[in-house]
PyMOL CGO cylinders between C-alpha atoms (Angstrom):
from pymol import cmd
from pymol.cgo import CYLINDER

trace = [
    CYLINDER, -13.12, -9.79, 6.21, -14.66, -6.31, 6.15, 0.3, 1, 1, 1, 1, 1, 1,
    CYLINDER, -14.66, -6.31, 6.15, -12.53, -3.39, 7.33, 0.3, 1, 1, 1, 1, 1, 1,
    CYLINDER, -12.53, -3.39, 7.33, -13.68, -2.14, 10.74, 0.3, 1, 1, 1, 1, 1, 1,
    CYLINDER, -13.68, -2.14, 10.74, -11.44, 0.93, 11.03, 0.3, 1, 1, 1, 1, 1, 1,
    CYLINDER, -11.44, 0.93, 11.03, -13.74, 3.75, 9.90, 0.3, 1, 1, 1, 1, 1, 1,
    CYLINDER, -13.74, 3.75, 9.90, -10.85, 5.97, 8.79, 0.3, 1, 1, 1, 1, 1, 1,
    CYLINDER, -10.85, 5.97, 8.79, -9.65, 3.22, 6.45, 0.3, 1, 1, 1, 1, 1, 1,
    CYLINDER, -9.65, 3.22, 6.45, -13.14, 2.15, 5.35, 0.3, 1, 1, 1, 1, 1, 1,
    CYLINDER, -13.14, 2.15, 5.35, -13.85, 5.69, 4.12, 0.3, 1, 1, 1, 1, 1, 1,
    CYLINDER, -13.85, 5.69, 4.12, -10.50, 6.13, 2.38, 0.3, 1, 1, 1, 1, 1, 1,
    CYLINDER, -10.50, 6.13, 2.38, -10.09, 5.97, -1.39, 0.3, 1, 1, 1, 1, 1, 1,
    CYLINDER, -10.09, 5.97, -1.39, -6.74, 4.29, -1.93, 0.3, 1, 1, 1, 1, 1, 1,
    CYLINDER, -6.74, 4.29, -1.93, -4.51, 5.38, -4.83, 0.3, 1, 1, 1, 1, 1, 1,
    CYLINDER, -4.51, 5.38, -4.83, -6.89, 8.10, -6.05, 0.3, 1, 1, 1, 1, 1, 1,
    CYLINDER, -6.89, 8.10, -6.05, -4.15, 10.01, -7.92, 0.3, 1, 1, 1, 1, 1, 1,
    CYLINDER, -4.15, 10.01, -7.92, -3.22, 6.88, -9.86, 0.3, 1, 1, 1, 1, 1, 1,
    CYLINDER, -3.22, 6.88, -9.86, -6.84, 6.43, -10.95, 0.3, 1, 1, 1, 1, 1, 1,
    CYLINDER, -6.84, 6.43, -10.95, -6.84, 10.05, -12.11, 0.3, 1, 1, 1, 1, 1, 1,
    CYLINDER, -6.84, 10.05, -12.11, -3.74, 9.54, -14.29, 0.3, 1, 1, 1, 1, 1, 1,
    CYLINDER, -3.74, 9.54, -14.29, -4.27, 7.66, -17.58, 0.3, 1, 1, 1, 1, 1, 1,
    CYLINDER, -4.27, 7.66, -17.58, -0.63, 6.47, -17.47, 0.3, 1, 1, 1, 1, 1, 1,
    CYLINDER, -0.63, 6.47, -17.47, -1.71, 3.87, -14.92, 0.3, 1, 1, 1, 1, 1, 1,
    CYLINDER, -1.71, 3.87, -14.92, -4.19, 1.22, -16.15, 0.3, 1, 1, 1, 1, 1, 1,
    CYLINDER, -4.19, 1.22, -16.15, -7.18, 1.12, -13.82, 0.3, 1, 1, 1, 1, 1, 1,
    CYLINDER, -7.18, 1.12, -13.82, -7.22, -2.67, -13.60, 0.3, 1, 1, 1, 1, 1, 1,
    CYLINDER, -7.22, -2.67, -13.60, -3.67, -2.62, -12.23, 0.3, 1, 1, 1, 1, 1, 1,
    CYLINDER, -3.67, -2.62, -12.23, -4.44, 0.24, -9.87, 0.3, 1, 1, 1, 1, 1, 1,
    CYLINDER, -4.44, 0.24, -9.87, -7.33, -1.92, -8.67, 0.3, 1, 1, 1, 1, 1, 1,
    CYLINDER, -7.33, -1.92, -8.67, -4.77, -4.62, -7.86, 0.3, 1, 1, 1, 1, 1, 1,
    CYLINDER, -4.77, -4.62, -7.86, -2.69, -2.10, -5.91, 0.3, 1, 1, 1, 1, 1, 1,
    CYLINDER, -2.69, -2.10, -5.91, -5.77, -1.03, -3.98, 0.3, 1, 1, 1, 1, 1, 1,
    CYLINDER, -5.77, -1.03, -3.98, -6.49, -4.69, -3.22, 0.3, 1, 1, 1, 1, 1, 1,
    CYLINDER, -6.49, -4.69, -3.22, -2.95, -5.12, -1.85, 0.3, 1, 1, 1, 1, 1, 1,
    CYLINDER, -2.95, -5.12, -1.85, -3.48, -2.19, 0.50, 0.3, 1, 1, 1, 1, 1, 1,
    CYLINDER, -3.48, -2.19, 0.50, -6.87, -3.48, 1.63, 0.3, 1, 1, 1, 1, 1, 1,
    CYLINDER, -6.87, -3.48, 1.63, -5.39, -6.92, 2.32, 0.3, 1, 1, 1, 1, 1, 1,
    CYLINDER, -5.39, -6.92, 2.32, -2.70, -5.18, 4.38, 0.3, 1, 1, 1, 1, 1, 1,
    CYLINDER, -2.70, -5.18, 4.38, -5.43, -3.46, 6.40, 0.3, 1, 1, 1, 1, 1, 1,
    CYLINDER, -5.43, -3.46, 6.40, -7.26, -6.75, 6.88, 0.3, 1, 1, 1, 1, 1, 1,
    CYLINDER, -7.26, -6.75, 6.88, -4.06, -8.37, 8.13, 0.3, 1, 1, 1, 1, 1, 1,
    CYLINDER, -4.06, -8.37, 8.13, -3.40, -5.48, 10.52, 0.3, 1, 1, 1, 1, 1, 1,
    CYLINDER, -3.40, -5.48, 10.52, -6.91, -5.83, 11.91, 0.3, 1, 1, 1, 1, 1, 1,
    CYLINDER, -6.91, -5.83, 11.91, -6.70, -9.60, 12.16, 0.3, 1, 1, 1, 1, 1, 1,
    CYLINDER, -6.70, -9.60, 12.16, -3.19, -9.84, 13.61, 0.3, 1, 1, 1, 1, 1, 1,
    CYLINDER, -3.19, -9.84, 13.61, -3.23, -6.59, 15.63, 0.3, 1, 1, 1, 1, 1, 1,
    CYLINDER, -3.23, -6.59, 15.63, 0.51, -5.95, 15.65, 0.3, 1, 1, 1, 1, 1, 1,
    CYLINDER, 0.51, -5.95, 15.65, 1.62, -4.60, 19.01, 0.3, 1, 1, 1, 1, 1, 1,
    CYLINDER, 1.62, -4.60, 19.01, 4.84, -2.96, 17.88, 0.3, 1, 1, 1, 1, 1, 1,
    CYLINDER, 4.84, -2.96, 17.88, 6.54, -1.44, 14.86, 0.3, 1, 1, 1, 1, 1, 1,
    CYLINDER, 6.54, -1.44, 14.86, 8.70, -4.46, 13.97, 0.3, 1, 1, 1, 1, 1, 1,
    CYLINDER, 8.70, -4.46, 13.97, 5.58, -6.60, 13.71, 0.3, 1, 1, 1, 1, 1, 1,
    CYLINDER, 5.58, -6.60, 13.71, 3.83, -3.96, 11.59, 0.3, 1, 1, 1, 1, 1, 1,
    CYLINDER, 3.83, -3.96, 11.59, 6.91, -3.72, 9.37, 0.3, 1, 1, 1, 1, 1, 1,
    CYLINDER, 6.91, -3.72, 9.37, 6.70, -7.46, 8.78, 0.3, 1, 1, 1, 1, 1, 1,
    CYLINDER, 6.70, -7.46, 8.78, 3.17, -7.02, 7.47, 0.3, 1, 1, 1, 1, 1, 1,
    CYLINDER, 3.17, -7.02, 7.47, 4.08, -4.05, 5.28, 0.3, 1, 1, 1, 1, 1, 1,
    CYLINDER, 4.08, -4.05, 5.28, 7.05, -5.96, 3.86, 0.3, 1, 1, 1, 1, 1, 1,
    CYLINDER, 7.05, -5.96, 3.86, 4.72, -8.66, 2.58, 0.3, 1, 1, 1, 1, 1, 1,
    CYLINDER, 4.72, -8.66, 2.58, 2.57, -6.00, 0.91, 0.3, 1, 1, 1, 1, 1, 1,
    CYLINDER, 2.57, -6.00, 0.91, 5.68, -4.34, -0.52, 0.3, 1, 1, 1, 1, 1, 1,
    CYLINDER, 5.68, -4.34, -0.52, 6.66, -7.65, -2.13, 0.3, 1, 1, 1, 1, 1, 1,
    CYLINDER, 6.66, -7.65, -2.13, 3.22, -7.79, -3.74, 0.3, 1, 1, 1, 1, 1, 1,
    CYLINDER, 3.22, -7.79, -3.74, 3.80, -4.31, -5.17, 0.3, 1, 1, 1, 1, 1, 1,
    CYLINDER, 3.80, -4.31, -5.17, 7.17, -5.50, -6.51, 0.3, 1, 1, 1, 1, 1, 1,
    CYLINDER, 7.17, -5.50, -6.51, 5.31, -8.14, -8.53, 0.3, 1, 1, 1, 1, 1, 1,
    CYLINDER, 5.31, -8.14, -8.53, 2.63, -5.65, -9.55, 0.3, 1, 1, 1, 1, 1, 1,
    CYLINDER, 2.63, -5.65, -9.55, 5.29, -3.25, -10.87, 0.3, 1, 1, 1, 1, 1, 1,
    CYLINDER, 5.29, -3.25, -10.87, 6.30, -5.88, -13.43, 0.3, 1, 1, 1, 1, 1, 1,
    CYLINDER, 6.30, -5.88, -13.43, 2.68, -6.00, -14.58, 0.3, 1, 1, 1, 1, 1, 1,
    CYLINDER, 2.68, -6.00, -14.58, 2.63, -2.21, -14.90, 0.3, 1, 1, 1, 1, 1, 1,
    CYLINDER, 2.63, -2.21, -14.90, 5.84, -2.35, -16.94, 0.3, 1, 1, 1, 1, 1, 1,
    CYLINDER, 5.84, -2.35, -16.94, 4.33, -4.94, -19.28, 0.3, 1, 1, 1, 1, 1, 1,
    CYLINDER, 4.33, -4.94, -19.28, 1.64, -2.38, -20.18, 0.3, 1, 1, 1, 1, 1, 1,
    CYLINDER, 1.64, -2.38, -20.18, 4.16, 0.42, -20.82, 0.3, 1, 1, 1, 1, 1, 1,
    CYLINDER, 4.16, 0.42, -20.82, 3.54, 1.97, -17.42, 0.3, 1, 1, 1, 1, 1, 1,
    CYLINDER, 3.54, 1.97, -17.42, 5.42, 1.48, -14.16, 0.3, 1, 1, 1, 1, 1, 1,
    CYLINDER, 5.42, 1.48, -14.16, 5.71, 2.52, -10.56, 0.3, 1, 1, 1, 1, 1, 1,
    CYLINDER, 5.71, 2.52, -10.56, 7.98, 5.48, -11.11, 0.3, 1, 1, 1, 1, 1, 1,
    CYLINDER, 7.98, 5.48, -11.11, 8.90, 8.40, -8.83, 0.3, 1, 1, 1, 1, 1, 1,
    CYLINDER, 8.90, 8.40, -8.83, 5.49, 10.02, -8.51, 0.3, 1, 1, 1, 1, 1, 1,
    CYLINDER, 5.49, 10.02, -8.51, 3.60, 6.74, -8.13, 0.3, 1, 1, 1, 1, 1, 1,
    CYLINDER, 3.60, 6.74, -8.13, 6.20, 5.52, -5.63, 0.3, 1, 1, 1, 1, 1, 1,
    CYLINDER, 6.20, 5.52, -5.63, 5.46, 8.56, -3.46, 0.3, 1, 1, 1, 1, 1, 1,
    CYLINDER, 5.46, 8.56, -3.46, 1.71, 8.02, -3.74, 0.3, 1, 1, 1, 1, 1, 1,
    CYLINDER, 1.71, 8.02, -3.74, 2.03, 4.36, -2.75, 0.3, 1, 1, 1, 1, 1, 1,
    CYLINDER, 2.03, 4.36, -2.75, 4.40, 5.16, 0.13, 0.3, 1, 1, 1, 1, 1, 1,
    CYLINDER, 4.40, 5.16, 0.13, 1.91, 7.79, 1.33, 0.3, 1, 1, 1, 1, 1, 1,
    CYLINDER, 1.91, 7.79, 1.33, -0.76, 5.07, 1.42, 0.3, 1, 1, 1, 1, 1, 1,
    CYLINDER, -0.76, 5.07, 1.42, 1.48, 2.82, 3.53, 0.3, 1, 1, 1, 1, 1, 1,
    CYLINDER, 1.48, 2.82, 3.53, 1.98, 5.76, 5.92, 0.3, 1, 1, 1, 1, 1, 1,
    CYLINDER, 1.98, 5.76, 5.92, -1.76, 6.37, 5.99, 0.3, 1, 1, 1, 1, 1, 1,
    CYLINDER, -1.76, 6.37, 5.99, -2.39, 2.73, 6.93, 0.3, 1, 1, 1, 1, 1, 1,
    CYLINDER, -2.39, 2.73, 6.93, 0.23, 2.82, 9.68, 0.3, 1, 1, 1, 1, 1, 1,
    CYLINDER, 0.23, 2.82, 9.68, -1.19, 6.04, 11.10, 0.3, 1, 1, 1, 1, 1, 1,
    CYLINDER, -1.19, 6.04, 11.10, -4.80, 4.86, 10.87, 0.3, 1, 1, 1, 1, 1, 1,
    CYLINDER, -4.80, 4.86, 10.87, -3.91, 1.90, 13.06, 0.3, 1, 1, 1, 1, 1, 1,
    CYLINDER, -3.91, 1.90, 13.06, -2.07, 3.98, 15.63, 0.3, 1, 1, 1, 1, 1, 1,
    CYLINDER, -2.07, 3.98, 15.63, 1.51, 3.69, 14.39, 0.3, 1, 1, 1, 1, 1, 1,
    CYLINDER, 1.51, 3.69, 14.39, 2.07, 7.40, 13.89, 0.3, 1, 1, 1, 1, 1, 1,
    CYLINDER, 2.07, 7.40, 13.89, 5.81, 7.05, 14.44, 0.3, 1, 1, 1, 1, 1, 1,
    CYLINDER, 5.81, 7.05, 14.44, 6.31, 4.49, 11.66, 0.3, 1, 1, 1, 1, 1, 1,
    CYLINDER, 6.31, 4.49, 11.66, 9.25, 5.25, 9.37, 0.3, 1, 1, 1, 1, 1, 1,
    CYLINDER, 9.25, 5.25, 9.37, 8.08, 5.68, 5.77, 0.3, 1, 1, 1, 1, 1, 1,
    CYLINDER, 8.08, 5.68, 5.77, 11.26, 4.15, 4.38, 0.3, 1, 1, 1, 1, 1, 1,
    CYLINDER, 11.26, 4.15, 4.38, 11.06, 1.09, 6.62, 0.3, 1, 1, 1, 1, 1, 1,
    CYLINDER, 11.06, 1.09, 6.62, 7.37, 0.55, 5.81, 0.3, 1, 1, 1, 1, 1, 1,
    CYLINDER, 7.37, 0.55, 5.81, 8.34, -0.14, 2.18, 0.3, 1, 1, 1, 1, 1, 1,
    CYLINDER, 8.34, -0.14, 2.18, 11.91, -1.37, 2.63, 0.3, 1, 1, 1, 1, 1, 1,
    CYLINDER, 11.91, -1.37, 2.63, 12.61, -4.06, 0.09, 0.3, 1, 1, 1, 1, 1, 1,
    CYLINDER, 12.61, -4.06, 0.09, 10.77, -2.29, -2.69, 0.3, 1, 1, 1, 1, 1, 1,
    CYLINDER, 10.77, -2.29, -2.69, 12.31, -2.40, -6.12, 0.3, 1, 1, 1, 1, 1, 1,
    CYLINDER, 12.31, -2.40, -6.12, 10.13, 0.32, -7.56, 0.3, 1, 1, 1, 1, 1, 1,
]
cmd.load_cgo(trace, "trace")
């Protein structure tokens, strides 16, 4: 399903991670795919309130938990700086779909990275 939100369609997810050789591009690609799937789900399900949005972001957070193990296997990992970059992307997604009052911590609650 193509993204219809123009703000999201024109956004380059995880750009700082691509710019840092510590993070393997093929794994950053997987992180980008997680975020795009989140956007597709938001567009398809059209959550009407924050709790519903948080349910969608929790599923994406779980995917990042799995991805972190893959990063660690390569000698990398979702550490402090990357965690902030990823959380910023979750906030961007929430804002792009009209949830400007979403709590950054709740968007990625359940993360183990």
